[in-house]
VEXVOMAR-58105 format. One record per atom (N, C-alpha, C, O, CB): residue number from 1; x, y, z; atom name. Coordinates in steps of 0.05 Angstrom, whole numbers. Glycine has a CB too. Layout:
# VEXVOMAR-58105
+------+--------+--------+--------+------+
! pafi !      u !      v !      w ! logu !
+------+--------+--------+--------+------+
!  NUM !      X !      Y !      Z !   CA !
...
+------+--------+--------+--------+------+
This chain:
# VEXVOMAR-58105
+------+--------+--------+--------+------+
! pafi !      u !      v !      w ! logu !
+------+--------+--------+--------+------+
!    1 !   -436 !    380 !   -313 !    N !
!    1 !   -407 !    376 !   -300 !   CA !
!    1 !   -399 !    403 !   -288 !    C !
!    1 !   -396 !    422 !   -303 !    O !
!    1 !   -384 !    367 !   -323 !   CB !
!    2 !   -396 !    406 !   -258 !    N !
!    2 !   -393 !    435 !   -255 !   CA !
!    2 !   -355 !    430 !   -240 !    C !
!    2 !   -341 !    419 !   -224 !    O !
!    2 !   -424 !    453 !   -228 !   CB !
!    3 !   -361 !    454 !   -272 !    N !
!    3 !   -329 !    463 !   -254 !   CA !
!    3 !   -320 !    482 !   -232 !    C !
!    3 !   -327 !    506 !   -232 !    O !
!    3 !   -312 !    475 !   -272 !   CB !
!    4 !   -305 !    471 !   -212 !    N !
!    4 !   -289 !    500 !   -189 !   CA !
!    4 !   -268 !    502 !   -182 !    C !
!    4 !   -261 !    480 !   -172 !    O !
!    4 !   -297 !    503 !   -162 !   CB !
!    5 !   -252 !    516 !   -181 !    N !
!    5 !   -236 !    533 !   -149 !   CA !
!    5 !   -234 !    515 !   -144 !    C !
!    5 !   -250 !    497 !   -147 !    O !
!    5 !   -248 !    554 !   -124 !   CB !
!    6 !   -192 !    514 !   -126 !    N !
!    6 !   -203 !    500 !    -99 !   CA !
!    6 !   -208 !    519 !    -65 !    C !
!    6 !   -209 !    512 !    -41 !    O !
!    6 !   -177 !    476 !    -93 !   CB !
!    7 !   -213 !    547 !    -84 !    N !
!    7 !   -217 !    565 !    -61 !   CA !
!    7 !   -241 !    570 !    -51 !    C !
!    7 !   -248 !    580 !    -30 !    O !
!    7 !   -209 !    588 !    -65 !   CB !
!    8 !   -262 !    556 !    -83 !    N !
!    8 !   -307 !    562 !    -94 !   CA !
!    8 !   -308 !    539 !    -53 !    C !
!    8 !   -316 !    543 !    -31 !    O !
!    8 !   -332 !    524 !   -155 !   CB !
!    9 !   -292 !    515 !    -69 !    N !
!    9 !   -296 !    496 !    -54 !   CA !
!    9 !   -292 !    500 !    -20 !    C !
!    9 !   -307 !    503 !      0 !    O !
!    9 !   -279 !    476 !    -66 !   CB !
!   10 !   -270 !    498 !    -24 !    N !
!   10 !   -263 !    511 !     11 !   CA !
!   10 !   -296 !    520 !     23 !    C !
!   10 !   -313 !    509 !     37 !    O !
!   10 !   -237 !    549 !     10 !   CB !
!   11 !   -293 !    558 !      3 !    N !
!   11 !   -315 !    569 !     12 !   CA !
!   11 !   -333 !    555 !     28 !    C !
!   11 !   -344 !    555 !     50 !    O !
!   11 !   -326 !    576 !     -7 !   CB !
!   12 !   -331 !    541 !      4 !    N !
!   12 !   -385 !    537 !      6 !   CA !
!   12 !   -369 !    500 !     -1 !    C !
!   12 !   -374 !    487 !    -20 !    O !
!   12 !   -427 !    564 !    -50 !   CB !
!   13 !   -353 !    493 !     18 !    N !
!   13 !   -345 !    452 !     15 !   CA !
!   13 !   -390 !    452 !     15 !    C !
!   13 !   -399 !    469 !      0 !    O !
!   13 !   -317 !    424 !     66 !   CB !
!   14 !   -400 !    444 !     23 !    N !
!   14 !   -439 !    431 !     31 !   CA !
!   14 !   -446 !    444 !     14 !    C !
!   14 !   -461 !    431 !     -1 !    O !
!   14 !   -462 !    438 !     61 !   CB !
!   15 !   -442 !    467 !      8 !    N !
!   15 !   -471 !    462 !    -23 !   CA !
!   15 !   -449 !    447 !    -50 !    C !
!   15 !   -458 !    442 !    -73 !    O !
!   15 !   -489 !    509 !    -41 !   CB !
!   16 !   -430 !    443 !    -44 !    N !
!   16 !   -416 !    424 !    -77 !   CA !
!   16 !   -413 !    403 !    -52 !    C !
!   16 !   -419 !    419 !    -35 !    O !
!   16 !   -374 !    438 !   -102 !   CB !
!   17 !   -410 !    384 !    -40 !    N !
!   17 !   -422 !    353 !    -22 !   CA !
!   17 !   -439 !    365 !    -26 !    C !
!   17 !   -439 !    347 !    -43 !    O !
!   17 !   -418 !    339 !      9 !   CB !
!   18 !   -459 !    382 !    -30 !    N !
!   18 !   -492 !    365 !    -49 !   CA !
!   18 !   -489 !    367 !    -71 !    C !
!   18 !   -480 !    346 !    -81 !    O !
!   18 !   -525 !    377 !    -48 !   CB !
!   19 !   -492 !    386 !    -89 !    N !
!   19 !   -490 !    383 !   -122 !   CA !
!   19 !   -471 !    356 !   -124 !    C !
!   19 !   -479 !    349 !   -146 !    O !
!   19 !   -473 !    415 !   -140 !   CB !
!   20 !   -454 !    338 !   -116 !    N !
!   20 !   -443 !    327 !   -119 !   CA !
!   20 !   -454 !    296 !   -117 !    C !
!   20 !   -441 !    276 !   -124 !    O !
!   20 !   -428 !    338 !   -109 !   CB !
!   21 !   -491 !    296 !   -103 !    N !
!   21 !   -493 !    291 !   -105 !   CA !
!   21 !   -514 !    276 !   -134 !    C !
!   21 !   -528 !    256 !   -137 !    O !
!   21 !   -486 !    296 !    -87 !   CB !
!   22 !   -508 !    295 !   -146 !    N !
!   22 !   -527 !    307 !   -172 !   CA !
!   22 !   -514 !    287 !   -190 !    C !
!   22 !   -520 !    265 !   -201 !    O !
!   22 !   -524 !    346 !   -185 !   CB !
!   23 !   -477 !    316 !   -188 !    N !
!   23 !   -458 !    310 !   -208 !   CA !
!   23 !   -436 !    305 !   -211 !    C !
!   23 !   -425 !    323 !   -199 !    O !
!   23 !   -456 !    319 !   -219 !   CB !
!   24 !   -427 !    296 !   -217 !    N !
!   24 !   -385 !    303 !   -205 !   CA !
!   24 !   -388 !    338 !   -203 !    C !
!   24 !   -404 !    353 !   -212 !    O !
!   24 !   -348 !    291 !   -241 !   CB !
!   25 !   -365 !    341 !   -190 !    N !
!   25 !   -345 !    364 !   -190 !   CA !
!   25 !   -337 !    364 !   -188 !    C !
!   25 !   -330 !    352 !   -168 !    O !
!   25 !   -339 !    378 !   -186 !   CB !
!   26 !   -308 !    384 !   -211 !    N !
!   26 !   -286 !    374 !   -219 !   CA !
!   26 !   -271 !    401 !   -204 !    C !
!   26 !   -275 !    421 !   -218 !    O !
!   26 !   -283 !    366 !   -253 !   CB !
!   27 !   -252 !    408 !   -174 !    N !
!   27 !   -239 !    418 !   -182 !   CA !
!   27 !   -210 !    425 !   -193 !    C !
!   27 !   -195 !    419 !   -211 !    O !
!   27 !   -247 !    422 !   -176 !   CB !
!   28 !   -211 !    441 !   -174 !    N !
!   28 !   -181 !    447 !   -200 !   CA !
!   28 !   -167 !    462 !   -183 !    C !
!   28 !   -181 !    471 !   -165 !    O !
!   28 !   -185 !    468 !   -236 !   CB !
!   29 !   -140 !    469 !   -183 !    N !
!   29 !   -122 !    485 !   -177 !   CA !
!   29 !   -104 !    512 !   -200 !    C !
!   29 !    -93 !    499 !   -218 !    O !
!   29 !   -106 !    465 !   -167 !   CB !
!   30 !   -101 !    526 !   -203 !    N !
!   30 !    -79 !    539 !   -217 !   CA !
!   30 !    -90 !    523 !   -240 !    C !
!   30 !    -77 !    508 !   -255 !    O !
!   30 !    -45 !    535 !   -206 !   CB !
!   31 !   -124 !    530 !   -241 !    N !
!   31 !   -141 !    515 !   -274 !   CA !
!   31 !   -126 !    494 !   -288 !    C !
!   31 !   -116 !    489 !   -310 !    O !
!   31 !   -146 !    538 !   -303 !   CB !
!   32 !   -128 !    481 !   -256 !    N !
!   32 !   -117 !    445 !   -276 !   CA !
!   32 !   -140 !    420 !   -252 !    C !
!   32 !   -139 !    420 !   -227 !    O !
!   32 !    -59 !    433 !   -269 !   CB !
!   33 !   -148 !    412 !   -260 !    N !
!   33 !   -156 !    389 !   -251 !   CA !
!   33 !   -138 !    371 !   -230 !    C !
!   33 !   -120 !    355 !   -229 !    O !
!   33 !   -160 !    376 !   -274 !   CB !
!   34 !   -154 !    383 !   -214 !    N !
!   34 !   -141 !    357 !   -176 !   CA !
!   34 !   -163 !    351 !   -172 !    C !
!   34 !   -161 !    363 !   -151 !    O !
!   34 !   -125 !    371 !   -137 !   CB !
!   35 !   -194 !    340 !   -171 !    N !
!   35 !   -202 !    321 !   -159 !   CA !
!   35 !   -233 !    321 !   -168 !    C !
!   35 !   -241 !    344 !   -173 !    O !
!   35 !   -194 !    324 !   -131 !   CB !
!   36 !   -248 !    305 !   -170 !    N !
!   36 !   -263 !    290 !   -160 !   CA !
!   36 !   -278 !    284 !   -151 !    C !
!   36 !   -280 !    260 !   -150 !    O !
!   36 !   -260 !    285 !   -155 !   CB !
!   37 !   -303 !    301 !   -139 !    N !
!   37 !   -320 !    309 !   -114 !   CA !
!   37 !   -351 !    295 !   -131 !    C !
!   37 !   -370 !    309 !   -140 !    O !
!   37 !   -320 !    352 !   -106 !   CB !
!   38 !   -350 !    254 !   -132 !    N !
!   38 !   -377 !    239 !   -132 !   CA !
!   38 !   -383 !    227 !   -103 !    C !
!   38 !   -370 !    219 !    -84 !    O !
!   38 !   -376 !    213 !   -156 !   CB !
!   39 !   -416 !    230 !   -109 !    N !
!   39 !   -427 !    211 !    -94 !   CA !
!   39 !   -410 !    189 !    -88 !    C !
!   39 !   -395 !    175 !   -101 !    O !
!   39 !   -449 !    202 !   -105 !   CB !
!   40 !   -417 !    188 !    -57 !    N !
!   40 !   -397 !    170 !    -56 !   CA !
!   40 !   -422 !    132 !    -85 !    C !
!   40 !   -414 !    127 !   -108 !    O !
!   40 !   -388 !    164 !     -4 !   CB !
!   41 !   -438 !    122 !    -77 !    N !
!   41 !   -457 !    110 !    -95 !   CA !
!   41 !   -437 !    111 !   -120 !    C !
!   41 !   -432 !     87 !   -122 !    O !
!   41 !   -488 !    128 !    -99 !   CB !
!   42 !   -429 !    118 !   -132 !    N !
!   42 !   -412 !    133 !   -151 !   CA !
!   42 !   -394 !     99 !   -160 !    C !
!   42 !   -395 !     78 !   -172 !    O !
!   42 !   -389 !    166 !   -131 !   CB !
!   43 !   -373 !    120 !   -137 !    N !
!   43 !   -350 !    118 !   -140 !   CA !
!   43 !   -346 !     81 !   -130 !    C !
!   43 !   -327 !     67 !   -137 !    O !
!   43 !   -335 !    144 !   -122 !   CB !
!   44 !   -366 !     73 !   -116 !    N !
!   44 !   -363 !     46 !   -102 !   CA !
!   44 !   -365 !     28 !   -125 !    C !
!   44 !   -351 !      7 !   -127 !    O !
!   44 !   -385 !     39 !    -78 !   CB !
!   45 !   -385 !     38 !   -145 !    N !
!   45 !   -405 !     28 !   -174 !   CA !
!   45 !   -365 !     31 !   -187 !    C !
!   45 !   -352 !     10 !   -188 !    O !
!   45 !   -444 !     63 !   -191 !   CB !
!   46 !   -354 !     51 !   -194 !    N !
!   46 !   -321 !     50 !   -203 !   CA !
!   46 !   -317 !     35 !   -190 !    C !
!   46 !   -325 !     13 !   -198 !    O !
!   46 !   -301 !     72 !   -201 !   CB !
!   47 !   -309 !     34 !   -175 !    N !
!   47 !   -287 !     21 !   -151 !   CA !
!   47 !   -295 !    -20 !   -173 !    C !
!   47 !   -282 !    -37 !   -184 !    O !
!   47 !   -309 !     27 !    -96 !   CB !
!   48 !   -318 !    -15 !   -167 !    N !
!   48 !   -320 !    -55 !   -169 !   CA !
!   48 !   -331 !    -59 !   -195 !    C !
!   48 !   -344 !    -79 !   -202 !    O !
!   48 !   -346 !    -76 !   -143 !   CB !
!   49 !   -326 !    -33 !   -215 !    N !
!   49 !   -325 !    -46 !   -249 !   CA !
!   49 !   -283 !    -40 !   -258 !    C !
!   49 !   -274 !    -39 !   -281 !    O !
!   49 !   -356 !    -14 !   -280 !   CB !
!   50 !   -268 !    -38 !   -235 !    N !
!   50 !   -238 !    -26 !   -246 !   CA !
!   50 !   -223 !    -52 !   -231 !    C !
!   50 !   -217 !    -60 !   -209 !    O !
!   50 !   -225 !     13 !   -233 !   CB !
!   51 !   -222 !    -65 !   -272 !    N !
!   51 !   -207 !    -91 !   -270 !   CA !
!   51 !   -161 !    -90 !   -266 !    C !
!   51 !   -143 !   -107 !   -265 !    O !
!   51 !   -221 !   -108 !   -307 !   CB !
!   52 !   -165 !    -58 !   -267 !    N !
!   52 !   -141 !    -46 !   -270 !   CA !
!   52 !   -123 !    -71 !   -243 !    C !
!   52 !   -100 !    -65 !   -248 !    O !
!   52 !   -143 !     -4 !   -263 !   CB !
!   53 !   -122 !    -80 !   -233 !    N !
!   53 !   -124 !    -80 !   -210 !   CA !
!   53 !   -117 !   -107 !   -200 !    C !
!   53 !   -102 !   -105 !   -181 !    O !
!   53 !   -147 !    -72 !   -204 !   CB !
!   54 !   -123 !   -133 !   -206 !    N !
!   54 !   -140 !   -158 !   -206 !   CA !
!   54 !   -142 !   -170 !   -225 !    C !
!   54 !   -160 !   -185 !   -229 !    O !
!   54 !   -162 !   -158 !   -201 !   CB !
!   55 !   -115 !   -164 !   -248 !    N !
!   55 !   -124 !   -186 !   -268 !   CA !
!   55 !    -88 !   -175 !   -272 !    C !
!   55 !    -80 !   -152 !   -264 !    O !
!   55 !   -157 !   -183 !   -298 !   CB !
!   56 !    -68 !   -196 !   -286 !    N !
!   56 !    -53 !   -185 !   -295 !   CA !
!   56 !    -44 !   -217 !   -312 !    C !
!   56 !    -30 !   -237 !   -304 !    O !
!   56 !    -36 !   -166 !   -275 !   CB !
!   57 !    -56 !   -213 !   -332 !    N !
!   57 !    -53 !   -249 !   -347 !   CA !
!   57 !    -36 !   -244 !   -374 !    C !
!   57 !    -38 !   -222 !   -386 !    O !
!   57 !    -91 !   -268 !   -360 !   CB !
!   58 !    -28 !   -254 !   -379 !    N !
!   58 !    -12 !   -258 !   -403 !   CA !
!   58 !    -35 !   -274 !   -435 !    C !
!   58 !    -37 !   -297 !   -426 !    O !
!   58 !     16 !   -282 !   -390 !   CB !
!   59 !    -47 !   -274 !   -456 !    N !
!   59 !    -56 !   -281 !   -476 !   CA !
!   59 !    -45 !   -319 !   -465 !    C !
!   59 !    -66 !   -331 !   -461 !    O !
!   59 !    -43 !   -262 !   -505 !   CB !
!   60 !    -25 !   -334 !   -461 !    N !
!   60 !    -18 !   -343 !   -448 !   CA !
!   60 !    -34 !   -369 !   -432 !    C !
!   60 !    -35 !   -393 !   -433 !    O !
!   60 !    -10 !   -325 !   -441 !   CB !
!   61 !    -48 !   -344 !   -413 !    N !
!   61 !    -57 !   -348 !   -393 !   CA !
!   61 !    -79 !   -356 !   -388 !    C !
!   61 !    -84 !   -369 !   -367 !    O !
!   61 !    -54 !   -335 !   -383 !   CB !
!   62 !    -97 !   -350 !   -409 !    N !
!   62 !   -118 !   -351 !   -410 !   CA !
!   62 !   -138 !   -385 !   -426 !    C !
!   62 !   -129 !   -401 !   -442 !    O !
!   62 !   -118 !   -325 !   -423 !   CB !
!   63 !   -156 !   -383 !   -417 !    N !
!   63 !   -167 !   -407 !   -432 !   CA !
!   63 !   -174 !   -425 !   -458 !    C !
!   63 !   -195 !   -438 !   -457 !    O !
!   63 !   -180 !   -405 !   -428 !   CB !
!   64 !   -164 !   -427 !   -472 !    N !
!   64 !   -169 !   -430 !   -505 !   CA !
!   64 !   -208 !   -414 !   -506 !    C !
!   64 !   -208 !   -391 !   -513 !    O !
!   64 !   -166 !   -479 !   -518 !   CB !
!   65 !   -226 !   -422 !   -501 !    N !
!   65 !   -256 !   -405 !   -503 !   CA !
!   65 !   -259 !   -377 !   -491 !    C !
!   65 !   -280 !   -365 !   -486 !    O !
!   65 !   -278 !   -422 !   -488 !   CB !
!   66 !   -234 !   -368 !   -487 !    N !
!   66 !   -238 !   -358 !   -489 !   CA !
!   66 !   -214 !   -330 !   -504 !    C !
!   66 !   -218 !   -306 !   -506 !    O !
!   66 !   -249 !   -364 !   -472 !   CB !
!   67 !   -194 !   -343 !   -512 !    N !
!   67 !   -184 !   -338 !   -533 !   CA !
!   67 !   -195 !   -335 !   -557 !    C !
!   67 !   -189 !   -316 !   -571 !    O !
!   67 !   -170 !   -352 !   -534 !   CB !
!   68 !   -214 !   -354 !   -565 !    N !
!   68 !   -244 !   -359 !   -586 !   CA !
!   68 !   -253 !   -311 !   -590 !    C !
!   68 !   -258 !   -294 !   -607 !    O !
!   68 !   -286 !   -391 !   -553 !   CB !
!   69 !   -249 !   -317 !   -558 !    N !
!   69 !   -274 !   -304 !   -564 !   CA !
!   69 !   -252 !   -273 !   -580 !    C !
!   69 !   -255 !   -258 !   -600 !    O !
!   69 !   -299 !   -297 !   -527 !   CB !
!   70 !   -232 !   -276 !   -559 !    N !
!   70 !   -223 !   -253 !   -563 !   CA !
!   70 !   -211 !   -250 !   -595 !    C !
!   70 !   -201 !   -231 !   -606 !    O !
!   70 !   -203 !   -251 !   -541 !   CB !
!   71 !   -217 !   -278 !   -605 !    N !
!   71 !   -207 !   -271 !   -631 !   CA !
!   71 !   -227 !   -264 !   -650 !    C !
!   71 !   -222 !   -259 !   -673 !    O !
!   71 !   -193 !   -292 !   -641 !   CB !
!   72 !   -247 !   -264 !   -639 !    N !
!   72 !   -291 !   -259 !   -658 !   CA !
!   72 !   -274 !   -232 !   -664 !    C !
!   72 !   -271 !   -226 !   -687 !    O !
!   72 !   -338 !   -255 !   -629 !   CB !
!   73 !   -260 !   -207 !   -632 !    N !
!   73 !   -251 !   -183 !   -640 !   CA !
!   73 !   -293 !   -153 !   -648 !    C !
!   73 !   -300 !   -132 !   -660 !    O !
!   73 !   -225 !   -198 !   -677 !   CB !
!   74 !   -302 !   -176 !   -628 !    N !
!   74 !   -342 !   -163 !   -610 !   CA !
!   74 !   -318 !   -142 !   -589 !    C !
!   74 !   -303 !   -146 !   -570 !    O !
!   74 !   -374 !   -204 !   -578 !   CB !
!   75 !   -324 !   -125 !   -601 !    N !
!   75 !   -336 !   -110 !   -575 !   CA !
!   75 !   -351 !   -101 !   -564 !    C !
!   75 !   -346 !    -87 !   -545 !    O !
!   75 !   -333 !    -99 !   -570 !   CB !
!   76 !   -386 !   -106 !   -575 !    N !
!   76 !   -392 !   -100 !   -552 !   CA !
!   76 !   -416 !    -93 !   -572 !    C !
!   76 !   -416 !   -101 !   -595 !    O !
!   76 !   -375 !    -82 !   -532 !   CB !
!   77 !   -436 !    -78 !   -560 !    N !
!   77 !   -460 !    -44 !   -571 !   CA !
!   77 !   -444 !    -26 !   -565 !    C !
!   77 !   -436 !    -20 !   -542 !    O !
!   77 !   -493 !    -34 !   -551 !   CB !
!   78 !   -434 !    -10 !   -595 !    N !
!   78 !   -436 !     11 !   -583 !   CA !
!   78 !   -444 !     27 !   -559 !    C !
!   78 !   -468 !     26 !   -556 !    O !
!   78 !   -440 !     16 !   -592 !   CB !
!   79 !   -431 !     43 !   -541 !    N !
!   79 !   -427 !     65 !   -528 !   CA !
!   79 !   -423 !     98 !   -521 !    C !
!   79 !   -412 !    110 !   -503 !    O !
!   79 !   -419 !     59 !   -524 !   CB !
!   80 !   -437 !    108 !   -549 !    N !
!   80 !   -434 !    137 !   -559 !   CA !
!   80 !   -436 !    156 !   -532 !    C !
!   80 !   -422 !    175 !   -524 !    O !
!   80 !   -459 !    144 !   -582 !   CB !
!   81 !   -452 !    146 !   -525 !    N !
!   81 !   -461 !    164 !   -481 !   CA !
!   81 !   -439 !    170 !   -475 !    C !
!   81 !   -434 !    194 !   -477 !    O !
!   81 !   -473 !    142 !   -447 !   CB !
!   82 !   -417 !    152 !   -466 !    N !
!   82 !   -401 !    156 !   -464 !   CA !
!   82 !   -381 !    158 !   -464 !    C !
!   82 !   -367 !    152 !   -445 !    O !
!   82 !   -403 !    156 !   -461 !   CB !
!   83 !   -376 !    165 !   -483 !    N !
!   83 !   -357 !    176 !   -519 !   CA !
!   83 !   -336 !    206 !   -489 !    C !
!   83 !   -314 !    214 !   -481 !    O !
!   83 !   -398 !    205 !   -566 !   CB !
!   84 !   -344 !    206 !   -488 !    N !
!   84 !   -338 !    229 !   -471 !   CA !
!   84 !   -317 !    228 !   -440 !    C !
!   84 !   -311 !    249 !   -428 !    O !
!   84 !   -367 !    239 !   -463 !   CB !
!   85 !   -309 !    202 !   -431 !    N !
!   85 !   -299 !    196 !   -407 !   CA !
!   85 !   -279 !    189 !   -426 !    C !
!   85 !   -259 !    186 !   -411 !    O !
!   85 !   -312 !    178 !   -385 !   CB !
!   86 !   -269 !    182 !   -459 !    N !
!   86 !   -242 !    175 !   -465 !   CA !
!   86 !   -229 !    198 !   -473 !    C !
!   86 !   -210 !    197 !   -490 !    O !
!   86 !   -241 !    154 !   -485 !   CB !
!   87 !   -240 !    229 !   -458 !    N !
!   87 !   -233 !    247 !   -464 !   CA !
!   87 !   -202 !    269 !   -450 !    C !
!   87 !   -197 !    291 !   -460 !    O !
!   87 !   -257 !    253 !   -463 !   CB !
+------+--------+--------+--------+------+
């Protein structure tokens, strides 16, 4: 992860546009993150898995088979390589 100031981005935007194709570029203003520059393919991938805007269901609305799976409490295989995203 690369972190730069907004002034640095403004001065060398072409460089950071290229670098964002390899890894996200975090842009800060007054030592606070304000934007993340990512490759368009990564952005589209993230949008495709973003379910926040698509589901407004209550458990009462779920089919019985889904409720049975939820009762199992299985969260799948551990993904420690993604833990940094929860910080």
